[in-house]
Residue, then its C-alpha position, 0 to 999 in steps of 0.5 A: m561637845t553637846f548639851d541634853n539639858p531641855v531647860l537650856f535648850f528651850f531657853g536658848a531656842l526660844g530666844v532665837f525663834n522670838g528674835l526671827l519673828i521680830s526681825l521678820y516683822l520689823l523688815f517686812f511687815a511694820r507699819q512704820k517704814r523707818i529706816q531705824n526700824f529697818f536697821f534694828g530688824l537687821l541687827v536682831l536678824m544677824l543675832s539671831l542667826r549667830i545664836g541659832k548657829s550656837v544652839y545647833l552646835l550645842f544641842t545636836e550631834n550634827r555638824d553640817s558646815l553650811y549652817i555654821q557658816i551661815g551663823l558666822s557670816a551673820c555675826f560679821l554683819i552685827g556690828v555694823s547693823l548696830y552702828f547704822y541702827l544707832k547713828s540713824s536713831v540719834e540723828n533721825i535720818k529718814t533714808a539711808p544715805r548711798a554711802w551706807k548702802i555701798h558701806y553695808g553692800i561691801l561688807l555683805l560682798i566679802v562675806l559672801f565672796v569668802g564663803i564661796i571661794k572658801p567654804r567652811a566644809t572644805n577649809i575648817e581650819l582656816w575658818n576656826n583659826y583666822f576667819t572666826l577671829f576676824i569676824y570677832v575683831v570686826w564686830g568689835i570695832y563697830l561696836l567701839i565706834s557705835g559707842f561714840v555715836l551715843n556719846d552725848i546720850i551716855q553722858k546725859f544718862f549719867n547726869k542727874k540733872e537731866k532726865s533720859t527719855t525712854q528712847e535714850l534708855w532703849l538705845v543705851g540698853v540696846y548698845i549695852g545688851n550688844g556689848l554683853i553678848f559680844m563679850a560672852y562670845v569672847i569669853g566662850y571662844f576661849y573657854l565656855y561656848l554656851i555663855g554667848t547663847l544664854t547671854f543673848s536670851l538674857v539680853f532679849y528678855a531683858l530689853l522685852f521687859f523694859l519695853l513692856s514696863k514703859g507706858n510710852r513704849d510706842s515712842i521707842f520706835r519713833d523719832i527720838p526728841q531733839k536735844y542737841a539744838s544748842k550744839k553747832i555742827e562741826d566745820v568740816e561736817a558743815k562744809a560737806l553737808a552744805k556742798t551736798l545741799n548746794e548740789v541737790m538744790q542745783k541738780e533738782k531745782l527744789y527751789k522752783n516748788p512754791n511750796i517746798k518745805l524744810n522737811d522736803v530738802a532734808e529728805k533729798v539731802n538724807i538728813s533730819t529736819h532738825k539738822l538741816s535747820q541747824l545747819l542753815n541758822d548756825n553754820i550757814g546763817k541764813s533762814f530756810a526762807l532766805f536760803i530758798n529765795e536766794y536760789r530763786i533770785d538767782e534763777a530769776k537773774r539768769l531768766i531776765k538776762e538769757s530769756n525773752q519768753f517770759t514776762l517779769e511776772g512770768i519769770g517770778f513764777e517760773a523761778g518759784f515764787s508764789s506771787r507777783s508781789t513777793f517776787y518783786n519785794t524779795f528781788k528788791k530786797l536781795v538786789s537792791q533793784t526792782p526786776a525792771e530796773f535790773k532788766r534795763q541793764f541788759s536790754 
């Protein structure tokens, strides 16, 4: 079934065109290279390709299976793009963890593998009856778990005592918009196919209107304020993070840098500065300075026992201390001996 209404075509096609422009800008040309903006660009790109496929089917008499397959394949990646966008935004993640890249890569390989082995051009019934349904199920699952990512923000959204920030309202709006588009396509899968295309354009322009109506709209594409400082990280997650943190410290010996900062370590562990501070203070029970100095003292003790090529002062600098006095005072405080007293045990 095709439509020849020029108004509907213009409304649907304009949404796709603008979506493609925004996605390309965020992926390749945005000044702020944030992982959040990258995943949002992926989300808009996948949605635009999916909606573009709908416009193609609705308003042309052509039925090129390749275009349709590209649109459906993009649909397979909408949910995971939304999930990573929301999670990276809420947790202020600076760089994509390796596990995320593997996760996204596996889904991409699945859709490419199926598309090559079972192309839609020669397997139309298989795609229409099974693959399309599977794609919607995967999209729905990621939409569901994305809701859990926003749990605290959504609770705050309905709490009249707390005022939501512009960034929080934006994230909730993006999530609700994706939910509406998903529901529209589920309905369209069984009834009216046009509804999905129109819903995308409505959501797109509603979010655009929200963006333009906010005086501090630039903050939407920056880190959201930290507001969960009172919440302790769950023990299971804390143990995993502490293990990763220790592995990074041991492997890269970050403590040897006398000017090391909290955000330097956070970037190496792929978590936000706030979350690292929360882990150290609430779960491990140490300040950042004490945490780093313990590694430095362990390194100094190792050098004292195993190496004769450094003076005690040189060992302090080699371990990462910026001055002789800081090294001696810290060593005395943590070991209950001076470096010289400790060394005499191994002479």
